C-alpha positions in Angstrom: 5.3 -6.7 18.7 3.0 -8.0 15.5 3.9 -6.1 12.3 1.4 -6.7 9.1 0.2 -4.9 5.9 -2.4 -3.3 5.6 -3.6 -3.2 1.8 -6.4 0.0 1.7 -8.6 -1.7 -1.6 -12.2 -0.3 -2.7 -14.5 -1.0 -5.6 -15.7 2.4 -6.0 -13.5 4.2 -7.3 -14.6 7.6 -9.5 -11.6 7.6 -12.0 -11.4 4.0 -12.1 -14.5 1.6 -11.2 -13.8 -2.4 -10.1 -10.0 -1.4 -10.9 -8.9 -4.1 -7.9 -10.7 -7.1 -9.9 -9.0 -5.7 -13.3 -6.2 -8.2 -14.9 -2.7 -7.7 -13.4 0.0 -10.3 -15.0 -2.7 -13.2 -15.1 -4.6 -13.0 -12.1 -6.8 -9.9 -10.4 -4.8 -6.1 -9.3 -6.1 -7.4 -5.9 -4.4 -11.1 -5.6 -0.3 -9.4 -7.2 -0.2 -6.9 -4.5 -0.8 -9.5 -1.7 1.5 -11.7 -3.7 3.7 -9.0 -3.6 3.5 -8.0 -0.6 3.9 -11.5 1.0 8.0 -11.4 0.3 8.6 -9.2 3.5 10.2 -11.7 5.6 9.3 -8.9 8.8 5.8 -8.4 8.4 3.6 -11.4 10.3 0.7 -11.2 7.8 -0.8 -9.6 5.0 -4.5 -8.6 5.5 -6.8 -7.2 2.7 -9.1 -3.9 4.6 -11.9 -3.2 1.9 -15.3 -1.6 2.7 -18.4 -2.8 4.4 -20.6 -1.0 1.1 -22.2 -3.0 -1.1 -20.5 -2.2 -3.3 -17.2 -3.9 -2.0 -19.4 -7.6 -2.1 -17.4 -8.7 -5.4 -14.1 -8.3 -3.8 -14.3 -9.1 -0.7 -16.1 -13.1 -2.3 -12.9 -13.0 -4.6 -10.1 -12.5 -1.2 -12.3 -15.4 0.3 -12.0 -17.5 -2.4 -7.9 -17.0 -2.9 -7.7 -17.3 0.9 -6.6 -14.0 1.4 -7.3 -12.7 4.5 -9.8 -9.8 4.7 -11.5 -7.6 6.8 -14.2 -5.0 6.1 -14.9 -1.8 7.3 -16.3 2.2 7.0 -16.3 3.4 3.0 -15.2 6.3 4.1 -13.5 6.5 7.6 -10.4 4.6 6.5 -8.8 5.6 9.4 -11.1 4.1 11.7 -10.9 1.1 9.7 -7.5 0.9 10.5 -7.8 0.7 14.1 -10.6 -2.0 14.2 -8.4 -4.4 11.5 -5.9 -3.9 13.9 -7.6 -4.1 16.9 -8.8 -7.8 15.6 -5.7 -8.9 14.3 -4.3 -7.7 17.4 -1.0 -5.6 15.4 0.8 -3.3 16.7 2.9 -2.3 13.6 1.3 -1.7 10.6 2.3 -1.0 7.6 -0.4 0.9 5.5 -0.2 0.1 1.4 -2.8 1.1 -1.2 -4.0 -1.6 -3.1 -3.4 0.2 -6.4 0.2 0.1 -6.4 1.3 -3.1 -7.1 5.3 -2.7 -7.2 5.2 -1.9 -3.7 8.8 -1.5 -2.4 9.1 -4.4 -0.2 12.6 -4.1 1.2 12.1 -0.8 2.3 9.0 -1.7 4.1 10.6 -4.5 6.1 13.4 -1.9 7.1 11.2 0.4 8.1 9.6 -1.9 10.2 12.3 -2.7 12.2 13.4 0.5 12.5 10.2 1.5 13.5 10.4 -1.0 16.3 14.3 -0.5 17.1 13.6 3.4 17.8 10.4 3.0 18.8 8.8 5.5 16.8 5.1 6.5 16.0 5.4 7.0 12.3 7.9 6.5 9.3 7.5 7.4 5.6 9.9 6.3 2.4 11.1 9.8 0.7 13.4 10.6 -2.5 11.4 7.7 -4.0 9.1 7.3 -7.2 5.2 7.0 -6.7 3.8 3.7 -6.8 6.9 2.2 -5.0 5.9 3.6 -1.7 4.3 2.6 1.6 4.4 3.9 4.9 4.7 2.6 8.8 2.5 3.1 11.7 2.0 2.0 14.8 -1.2 1.3 16.3 -1.2 2.9 19.5 -0.5 6.3 16.9 -3.8 5.7 15.1 -6.1 5.2 18.0 -3.8 8.4 19.5 -5.3 10.7 16.4 -8.8 9.3 16.7 -8.8 10.7 20.1 -7.8 14.4 18.8 -9.5 16.7 16.9 -9.9 15.4 13.3 -12.5 16.3 10.5 -13.6 14.0 7.7 -10.3 14.7 5.4 -7.7 12.7 8.4 -10.5 9.9 8.4 -10.2 9.1 5.0 -6.7 10.3 4.8 -5.3 7.5 7.3 -1.7 10.0 8.4 -2.6 13.0 7.0 -2.6 14.1 11.0 0.6 13.0 12.0 2.0 14.5 8.8 0.8 17.8 9.5 1.1 17.5 13.2 4.7 15.7 12.9 5.8 17.5 16.4 3.3 15.8 17.9 4.7 12.5 17.2 8.1 10.6 16.7 8.6 10.2 12.6 11.1 9.7 10.3 11.9 9.6 6.9 13.6 7.3 5.0 15.0 8.2 1.9 15.1 5.7 -0.7 17.1 8.0 -3.5 15.4 6.3 -6.7 14.0 10.2 -7.3 13.9 10.3 -11.5 11.7 12.7 -13.6 11.6 11.6 -16.5 10.9 7.6 -14.9 7.7 10.1 -12.6 6.0 10.2 -16.9 5.0 6.4 -16.1 2.0 5.4 -13.8 3.6 2.9 -11.1 0.1 2.9 -9.7 -3.3 2.5 -11.2 -5.5 5.1 -11.3 -6.8 5.3 -14.9 -7.7 2.0 -16.9 -4.9 3.1 -19.5 -2.3 2.1 -16.2 -2.9 -0.8 -16.6 -1.0 -0.8 -19.6 1.9 0.2 -18.3 2.1 -2.2 -15.1 1.6 -5.2 -17.5 4.2 -4.4 -19.3 6.6 -3.6 -16.2 4.9 -7.3 -15.1 5.3 -9.0 -17.6 9.4 -8.4 -17.6 9.2 -9.8 -13.7 9.8 -13.2 -12.7 7.2 -13.9 -9.9 6.4 -11.3 -7.6 10.2 -10.9 -5.8 11.8 -8.5 -6.7 13.7 -5.4 -5.9 12.6 -1.3 -7.1 16.0 -1.2 -8.7 14.7 -3.8 -11.2 11.5 -1.9 -11.7 13.3 1.1 -12.3 15.9 -0.9 -14.8 12.7 -1.8 -16.6 11.3 1.5 -17.2 14.6 2.7 -18.8 14.8 -0.7 -20.8 15.5 0.8 -23.9 13.0 -1.9 -25.6 10.3 -1.2 -23.2 11.0 2.6 -23.7 10.2 1.4 -27.5 6.6 0.2 -26.4 5.9 2.6 -23.3 
């Protein structure tokens, strides 16, 4: 079964417009997330999925320039964008990653890819973890099943919302990572606002390349030198 990481990204964020184009450790945020996801040993492909709205033309152009696979779909119906991208690339098992999560847990992604295939699950997500490490796995079949149901605008915008609200209809499982730490949750590891770039750049500068674990991030955040700069 073909597995792919689909990175959801757009430039029309109201909280931080054009954030995917901003610099993180000497490259754009979208390049950083793409390079991070390329460390998966299980995914057959890593693809950016953005919208066909004019606002995302610069993001599309950057991906083409950097030779990053990119797919364009509906701006607001993100569920349909995932479905169409999975059809275009013939993907069976999808990992959903948000483009504002540069430190997404790749080890967890690979573990969940394997478990979803081996146990024939519809959906799997990580729990007991820190915001910024999170991803989720869903089959293309399950996404198509959702779209055939009586779904609303929120279900179309938030891709797996229907599954989470109707778990009895799907075969689901959680991967408990054990990274719960209330103190660390005060540090933004996702880029939601311009000020978040300072924190993620501070962390990224302490890392060597894109191959690192969530424990490495935790160790950096709890390091006294970095704590003084936060």
